[in-house]
Residue frames relative to the residue before (quaternion, step in Angstrom):
aa qw qx qy qz dx dy dz
M 1.0000 0.0000 0.0000 0.0000 0.00 0.00 0.00
R 0.6423 0.5463 -0.3124 0.4375 3.53 0.94 -1.04
A 0.6804 0.5000 -0.2904 0.4503 3.57 0.76 -1.10
F 0.6572 0.5109 -0.3129 0.4573 3.53 0.88 -0.99
N 0.7143 0.4554 -0.2800 0.4517 3.62 0.67 -1.04
A 0.7012 0.4370 -0.2923 0.4816 3.61 1.00 -0.51
G 0.4239 -0.7092 0.4635 0.3203 3.61 1.25 -0.22
D 0.3501 0.7570 -0.4780 0.2756 3.49 1.17 0.61
I 0.1784 -0.8388 0.5016 0.1142 3.60 0.31 1.29
R 0.5909 0.5516 -0.3934 0.4379 3.67 0.96 -0.69
A 0.6667 0.4896 -0.3130 0.4666 3.61 0.75 -1.05
L 0.6694 0.5104 -0.3119 0.4406 3.60 0.77 -1.01
D 0.6104 0.5484 -0.3389 0.4601 3.64 1.01 -0.83
S 0.7082 0.4827 -0.2711 0.4382 3.59 0.85 -0.89
L 0.6628 0.5283 -0.2992 0.4383 3.56 1.26 -0.50
F 0.7195 0.4058 -0.2601 0.5000 3.55 1.15 -0.44
A 0.5878 -0.5928 0.4492 0.3182 3.57 -1.12 0.90
R 0.4305 -0.6345 0.5774 0.2805 3.49 -1.39 0.42
K 0.5361 -0.5911 0.4799 0.3647 3.54 -1.22 0.36
N 0.1018 -0.8226 0.5590 -0.0225 3.54 -0.66 1.17
G 0.6716 -0.5227 0.3613 0.3811 3.56 -1.21 0.30
R 0.7386 -0.4222 0.2987 0.4323 3.60 -1.24 0.11
D 0.7589 0.4231 -0.2559 0.4238 3.57 0.90 -0.76
R 0.7049 0.3820 -0.2383 0.5481 3.55 1.38 -0.08
P 0.4976 -0.6412 0.4796 0.3337 3.57 -1.03 0.71
G 0.0381 0.7921 -0.6065 0.0568 3.54 -1.09 0.72
F 0.7627 -0.2698 0.3305 0.4860 3.51 -1.47 -0.49
Q 0.1531 -0.7834 0.5991 0.0635 3.53 -0.91 0.86
W 0.7511 -0.3349 0.2307 0.5201 3.61 0.72 -1.11
Y 0.1331 -0.7168 0.6748 0.1146 3.48 -1.38 0.37
S 0.0786 0.8129 -0.5660 0.1127 3.49 -0.35 1.29
T 0.0819 0.7889 -0.6053 0.0674 3.54 -1.22 0.66
G 0.4891 -0.6496 0.4998 0.2983 3.50 -1.22 0.51
A 0.7447 -0.3818 0.3231 0.4419 3.46 -1.41 -0.05
P 0.5571 -0.1975 -0.8066 -0.0067 1.64 -2.09 1.34
G 0.7828 0.3072 -0.2563 0.4766 3.61 -1.15 0.54
A 0.0775 0.8529 -0.5083 0.0906 3.44 1.13 0.91
R 0.0545 -0.7781 0.6241 -0.0464 3.56 -1.02 0.97
F 0.1900 0.8063 -0.5339 0.1693 3.61 -0.20 1.16
G 0.7981 0.3712 -0.2034 0.4287 3.57 -1.31 0.02
K 0.8489 -0.1401 0.1315 0.4924 3.48 -1.08 -0.85
T 0.5700 0.5850 -0.3566 0.4536 3.51 1.22 -0.77
A 0.6808 0.5176 -0.2951 0.4261 3.59 0.86 -0.99
T 0.7167 0.4259 -0.2746 0.4791 3.67 1.08 -0.49
N 0.5959 0.5880 -0.3531 0.4176 3.56 1.22 -0.07
R 0.3321 -0.7884 0.4989 0.1387 3.54 -0.08 1.51
S 0.6664 0.5588 -0.3228 0.3734 3.62 0.91 -0.78
T 0.6894 0.4434 -0.2751 0.5025 3.62 1.31 -0.25
L 0.4565 0.7353 -0.4125 0.2841 3.48 1.30 -0.17
M 0.6989 0.4414 -0.2846 0.4856 3.62 0.80 -0.88
P 0.6260 0.4636 -0.3676 0.5081 3.79 0.89 -0.43
Y 0.5913 0.5484 -0.3617 0.4678 3.59 1.05 -0.52
F 0.6692 0.5041 -0.2926 0.4609 3.60 0.84 -0.94
A 0.6494 0.5392 -0.3048 0.4412 3.48 1.03 -0.87
S 0.6306 0.5553 -0.2874 0.4597 3.49 1.24 -0.84
R 0.6582 0.5062 -0.2733 0.4857 3.53 1.12 -0.92
H 0.5781 0.5545 -0.3609 0.4776 3.56 1.12 -0.65
R 0.6771 0.4960 -0.2779 0.4672 3.58 0.77 -1.13
A 0.6686 0.4525 -0.2967 0.5101 3.73 1.14 -0.49
H 0.4576 -0.7044 0.4287 0.3326 3.57 1.30 0.25
E 0.2777 0.7621 -0.5403 0.2240 3.60 0.94 0.72
R 0.0418 -0.7702 0.6364 -0.0082 3.65 -0.93 0.93
L 0.1949 -0.7543 0.6197 0.0952 3.52 -1.18 0.74
E 0.0339 -0.7629 0.6416 0.0716 3.61 -1.06 0.65
L 0.3654 -0.7263 0.5427 0.2106 3.58 -0.79 0.99
L 0.1986 -0.7994 0.5642 0.0564 3.48 -0.78 1.17
Q 0.7939 -0.0684 0.1043 0.5952 3.52 1.13 -0.85
L 0.0109 0.7697 -0.6382 -0.0118 3.56 -1.04 0.72
Q 0.1002 -0.7728 0.6266 0.0042 3.45 -1.09 1.09
G 0.2913 -0.7204 0.5862 0.2293 3.63 -0.85 0.87
G 0.2983 -0.7311 0.6001 0.1282 3.42 -1.30 0.59
N 0.7333 -0.3802 0.3443 0.4462 3.50 -1.26 -0.72
A 0.3005 -0.6810 0.6261 0.2324 3.50 -1.27 0.42
D 0.2682 -0.7490 0.5846 0.1591 3.55 -0.98 0.83
D 0.7165 -0.4442 0.3482 0.4100 3.53 -1.57 -0.06
D 0.6656 0.5147 -0.3133 0.4403 3.64 1.10 -0.43
A 0.5898 -0.6141 0.3440 0.3957 3.65 1.22 0.36
Y 0.5359 0.5922 -0.4332 0.4175 3.61 1.19 0.31
A 0.1363 -0.7579 0.6330 0.0792 3.52 -1.22 0.79
D 0.2996 -0.7714 0.5351 0.1699 3.54 -0.59 1.10
F 0.0451 -0.7496 0.6603 0.0121 3.43 -1.46 0.62
A 0.1549 -0.7396 0.6440 0.1196 3.48 -1.44 0.23
F 0.0630 -0.8309 0.5510 -0.0461 3.46 -1.13 0.78
H 0.2066 -0.7098 0.6570 0.1480 3.53 -1.30 0.33
I 0.0022 0.8104 -0.5839 0.0485 3.50 -0.95 1.03
L 0.3502 -0.6755 0.6040 0.2373 3.52 -1.26 0.31
R 0.1372 -0.7889 0.5988 0.0127 3.64 -0.72 1.21
Q 0.1327 0.7333 -0.6666 0.0186 3.52 -1.09 0.67
A 0.0509 0.7833 -0.6163 0.0639 3.44 -1.28 0.60
R 0.6325 -0.4447 0.3629 0.5201 3.59 -1.07 -0.04
G 0.8011 0.2266 -0.1905 0.5202 3.61 -0.73 1.10
L 0.7376 0.3093 -0.2162 0.5600 3.58 1.31 0.02
R 0.2685 -0.7603 0.5679 0.1654 3.48 -0.52 1.12
P 0.6644 -0.4879 0.2980 0.4813 3.65 -1.02 0.46
T 0.0096 0.7842 -0.6087 0.1200 3.56 -0.77 1.27
A 0.4271 -0.6961 0.5279 0.2330 3.47 -1.07 0.88
F 0.0293 -0.7802 0.6246 -0.0139 3.48 -1.08 1.00
E 0.1512 -0.7918 0.5728 0.1486 3.56 -1.03 0.34
G 0.0397 -0.8350 0.5486 -0.0167 3.55 -1.07 0.51
K 0.2671 -0.7221 0.6109 0.1846 3.48 -1.40 0.03
G 0.0537 0.8195 -0.5705 0.0006 3.57 -1.17 0.30
A 0.2502 -0.7487 0.5845 0.1874 3.49 -1.20 -0.14
S 0.1446 -0.7843 0.5964 0.0907 3.58 -0.99 0.72
I 0.3633 -0.7001 0.5727 0.2231 3.53 -1.26 0.55
C 0.1278 -0.8147 0.5627 0.0583 3.47 -0.56 1.17
S 0.1133 0.7832 -0.6012 0.1111 3.53 -0.90 0.94
R 0.7279 -0.4154 0.3065 0.4512 3.52 -1.27 0.06
Y 0.6721 0.4881 -0.2862 0.4776 3.58 1.15 -0.45
G 0.6657 -0.4810 0.3014 0.4845 3.54 1.26 0.05
A 0.5614 -0.6129 0.4391 0.3413 3.50 -1.39 0.07
R 0.0748 -0.7680 0.6346 0.0437 3.57 -1.05 0.79
I 0.4912 -0.6535 0.5023 0.2817 3.55 -1.11 0.82
A 0.1410 -0.7999 0.5813 0.0481 3.57 -0.87 1.03
V 0.7820 0.1187 -0.0443 0.6102 3.54 1.17 -0.68
W 0.0706 0.7661 -0.6343 0.0753 3.55 -0.95 0.93
S 0.1097 0.8055 -0.5749 0.0929 3.65 -0.51 1.11
V 0.0732 -0.8272 0.5550 -0.0474 3.60 -0.67 1.12
G 0.1525 0.7612 -0.6259 0.0742 3.57 -1.08 0.77
P 0.7410 -0.4516 0.2879 0.4051 3.46 -1.28 0.39
S 0.4585 -0.6498 0.5035 0.3375 3.63 -0.96 0.72
I 0.3101 -0.7122 0.6038 0.1791 3.50 -1.17 0.86
P 0.4701 -0.6777 0.4950 0.2733 3.56 -0.85 1.05
R 0.2128 -0.7881 0.5706 0.0902 3.54 -0.92 1.02
């Protein structure tokens, strides 16, 4: 969240997994709804992720972590997680969103492989 809010592209780049071959876990997707919607093939394109973050920083988007829950790790080195965040940006008042993701854990540290965010559903 700190790197995103500061627009620190270098730090963000180091937090996300690289695209790897079929036999090795790697970046899968980064998807989010409006504003700055990112879906489909675009969401799976790691090479557009840092320019996307730069554009969201220019839109004054800020994220605040409200809740983080760890999940299960599977045999492919992915560890699932769920989260609730507060998003705000130019044209978006502070709004609750929820998401899920997966990180790749290795001796080199954890890297985000999946990030998917949508509006929170009232319960």
